N, C-alpha and C positions, 0 to 999 in steps of 0.2 A: 379463541384458539390461536388467532394471529399473534396476540401478545405473548402467549406461551412459546410459540415457535421463535419469535424474535428474541425473547429473553434467552432461550436455549442457544441460539446462534451467537448472541453477544457474549454469554458466559464462555462458550466454546472459543470465541476469539480471544477473550482474556486469558484463558488457559494456554492457548497457542502462543500468544505474545510473551507470556511469562517464560516459555521455553525458548522461543526463537530470539527474543530480545534481551535475554537475561544478562548478556555481557555488554550491552550498550549503555552509554552514559545517560542518554536522553530517554526517559521512560514516560514522556508525556502522552504518547498514544496509548500505552498500557493503562495509565491512570484515567485517560478520557474514556477508554472502552469500559473500564470498570464502572465509572459514573453513569454512562449510558445504559449499561447492563442493569444497574440498580434502578434507574428510572423506568426501564421497561418492566422490571420485576414488580415494581409498585403498581403498575397498571394491570397486572393479572387480577381478575375479579376476586378470588378468595383472599389473596394477599391484601388487596385494597380494602375489602369489607372487614377484614380482621384488624387492620391498622388504623383506619380512619376514626373509629369510635374512641381510640386512645388519645386522639388529638382534638376532641370536642365534637366529633360526628358532624362536621360541617363541610366535608369534602376538602379538607386541607391537604390530603394526600395528592389530590389533583394538582394543586399548586406546587407541592414538593417535587412530584414527578416531572412536571413541565420545566421547572427551574433546573433540576438536575440534567434534563435532556439538553437544555440550552447551554448549560455550563460544560457538559461533556462535549457537545459539538464545537464549542469555542476551543477547548484544549485539543480536540481532534484536528481542527483547522490549523491551529498553531503548530502541531506536530507535522502536518503535511507541508506547511510553509517553511519550516526549518529544514526539511529534507532536501530542498532544492534552492537554487539561486534565483529563480524567477519569482519576484515578489513585487508586482505592480502596486502603485499607491492605493488604488481603490480596494485591492485585496487586503492590504495592511490595515486599512480603515475598517473594513468589514470584520476582519478577525483581530480586533483590538479589545483591550480590557475596558476602555470607556464605552464602546458600543455595547458590550455585554452588560455592563453595569446599568446603563440607561435603559436597556430592554428589560432587565430584571426588575428595576424600580417601577417601570410602567406596568409590568405584568402584576407585580405584587400589589400595587395601588388599586388597579382595576378589580383584582380578585377580592380585595378587602372590602370594597364598597358594593360589590355585587350581592344579590340574594342567592346564597349558596345552598339553602335548604338543608336537608338531612342527608346522611351517608347514602350514596347511590353509586353503583358501578357504571351508570350511564349518565354521567354528569352533563355532558354537552347535549345529549338527546332530551334530558329533562329540563334543563335551564338555558339551553342555547338560544331560545327566542328572545332573551333579554339583550338589549343593545350592549350593555356593559360586559356581559359574559361573552357575547360574540366578538366584541373588540378585544377582550382578553385573549381569546383563542387566536384571533387574527394576528395579534402582536407576536404571540409565541411562534407561530408558523411563518410569519414574514421574517422574523429574525433567523429562524432555522433555514429558510430558503435563501437568505442573503449569505449565510455562512457556507451553505452547500454550493451556491453559485461561485463563491470565491474558491472553494475546493475544486470545482469543475475547471475554473480558469487555470489553477495551479497544475491540475492533472493534464490538461491539454498542453500546457507549456512544457511539462516533463516529457510528454509523448514526442514532442517535436525535437527534443535534444537527445533522445535515446534511440537505440536500435535493437532489433531482434527481441529476445526474451525480456530484456530490460524494460520494454514498453508494456509488458503484460500488467504489472501492478498499477501503473498510471491509467491504462485503458480500463481496467476493472473499477478503479476509483471514479473515473469519468462517467462510466455507465451508472454506477451507484449514485453519484451526485446528481446525474440527470433524472434518474427515477425519484430521488428525494425532492428535487425541485418540482417535479410533476405532482408528487404527493402533497407538498406544501400548498401548491396552487389549488389542488383538489379540496383540501381542508378549508382553505380560505373561501373558496366558492361555496362550499357547504355551509359555512358560517353565515355568509351573506344571505344565501337563500333561506336559511332558517330564520334569521332575524326579520326578513321581509315577508315571511310566511309562504314562500314557494316550496312547500314540503315535497310535492311530487318531483320537482326538479332536484331537490336535495337527495331524495332517495335514489334517483336515477344515477347520480354521480357517486353516491356512496358505494356502489358496487366496485368501483376502482380502488377504494381505500385499502382493503386488505391485500390484494396483489401488489400494489405499489409499495406498501409498507414492507412486505416480505422481500420484494426485489431490491429495494433500497438497502436494507441491512445485509442481505446476502452478498450483493456485489461489493459494498463497502468493506465488509468483513473479509471477503476474498482478496480484495486489493491490499488490505493491511497485512494479511497473512503472507501474501505473495511478495511484499516488499523485502522482508528479511530472508524469505525462502529462495527467491530468485538468484541472488548471488551464490548461494550454496549450490544450487542446481548448475549454474554456469561453471563454478569451480569443478564440480564433478564431471561435467561434459568436457571441460578443458583437460582434466586429468586423463579421461578416456582417450582424447585425441593425442595427448602427449605420449601415452603408452603405445598408441598405434604407430606414431611416427618413430618411436624408439625401435619397435619391432621391425618396421620396414627398412630403417636405415642401418640396422645392426650389421647385415652382411657387407654393405658398402664400407662402413666404418672399420670392420675387421680387415677388409682388404687394404684399406688405407694404412692401418697400423702395422700390417705385415711388411709393407714396403718401406715404412719409416720406423725401424726399431727404436724404442725409447720415446716415441712421440707422445704416447698416452701415459697418464699417471694412474690409469685404472688398475685396480687390484681386485680380484674376485671376492676377497673377504669383505672389502669395504663397499662393493657395489650394492649390496643388499640395503645398506643404510643411506645410500646417496639419494638426494632429492631428484625425482624424475625430470623436472625441468632443467636442473643443473646438469644432469646426465645428458639430456638431449642437446643442451647448449654445447657441452664438451664434444659430443659426437659431431655436431655441425661444424664447429670451429676446426676440429682435427681433420675432417674430410676436406674442408676448404684449404687448409694449410697444405695437405698432400697434393691437392690439385694445382697449387701455384708454386710448389717447391721444384726448382729446376733440376734438383739432384735425382729425382725419381720420375718415372714415367707412369703417372696415375691419371687415368681418364675414366669418366663415367658416361653412361648412355644418356641421350636426351630425356628419356623417361625418368631415370634416376636423378638427373639434374632438376627436373620439374618437381620431383618429390622433395629434394633438398631445399628448393626455394619455398615450397609450401611450409616446410618445417621452420624455415627462417622467419617467414611471415607469422607463423603461429606463435613463435617466441616474441616477436615484436609487438603483436597486437594482443593486449590483455583485456579480458572482460567485455569484448564485443563479439557480435556474431557475424560481422562482415569484415573481410580482410582486404585492405587496399594494397595494390601493387606498390612495392617500395624497394629501393636498392639496399641490399643488405651489407652492413659493415660490422666488424667486430665491436667497434665503439658503440654503435647503435644498440647492438645486442646486449652489451654490458649495461647500458643505461636502462634497457627494457627489463632486465632481470633484477635491478636494484629495487 
C-alpha cells in the first residue's frame, strides 16, 4: 500500500511540475521526478509480478527499480544544486556523475553474482540473508542517503539566505531529506540485522519503514511544488499590497494634483491599462514633488506621511517579506522598478 501511495504522490508531482515549470529552461527536476515515479511504480506488487517474468523471472525488476531510484535522486540533487549558489565541495562530489556511475556499477555487479531466485514481490525478505544481497541493498541506500544528505545541506544553506515565504520550499526539502536519511539508515540497519540473523530486531525496526517512506516523498514533493509556486504567491500578495496602497494614497494624490495643474500625465482612459506598480510609482513621485514644490502649499499629516513611506519601501523591496527602513529617492525607485 505504501508503494502505491508513494507512486501516486510522485506522479502527482510530475503533473504539477509540468504545469508549474513548463516555461523554465531547466527541466531536470521534472525529469528526475518522472524517473523516480517510474521506479516507485515498478515496486508496486502487481506491476512487479507482471513485468519481472518478461525479463527472465529472476527479480531483474528489483535492480531496474533501484537503479532508476538512484539515477532519479542524482538528477533531483543536481536540480536542487543548480537552484542556488551554495555548492560546497563535498556536496558537488556527492552529487556528481562519477559517484553515481561507481555506485551503479557496484550495485549491478553485486546483483549479478547474487542468488536472485525466482520472481517474488518480497525480494529482500526472501533473499536478504545473503551477504551479497545485503551488501547490494546497503550500497543502494548508502548512495541514496549520501545524495539526500547533500540535498539537506543545500536546503539548509538556502534557508539561511532567504526570508519569509521564500524559506518554505527549502524548509520542506530539508524535512523531506531528513526523513529520507532516517529511512536509508533504517533500511541499512534492517539489512545488517537480516544478514546476521537478528530477525526480531529487524522486524522491530521494520515498523518505521512505511511511515518514513511516505513522509520522505510527501515533504520532498511538497518542497519541489512549492519552489515554482512560492514566487507566484509572492507576486499575488505583492499585487494585493500594491492595490491597497493605491487605494489609500489616491485621495492624497488627487489633492496634490489639484494644487499643481498639469503635474500628472494621468488620463482616465489609459488608467485601466496602466501597470499597478507603475501607477503607484507615479502617485508617490507626484505626491513627493508637490510636497517639495515651493510654489504650492501642500502638506500631509504624519499618518499620511507614514503611509507614503511604507508605499515607497514597498516599491523598493521586491520579492521579500521583510522591509528595511531606507531613505527614499526617485533614482532608487527608478532602479527598483527596472
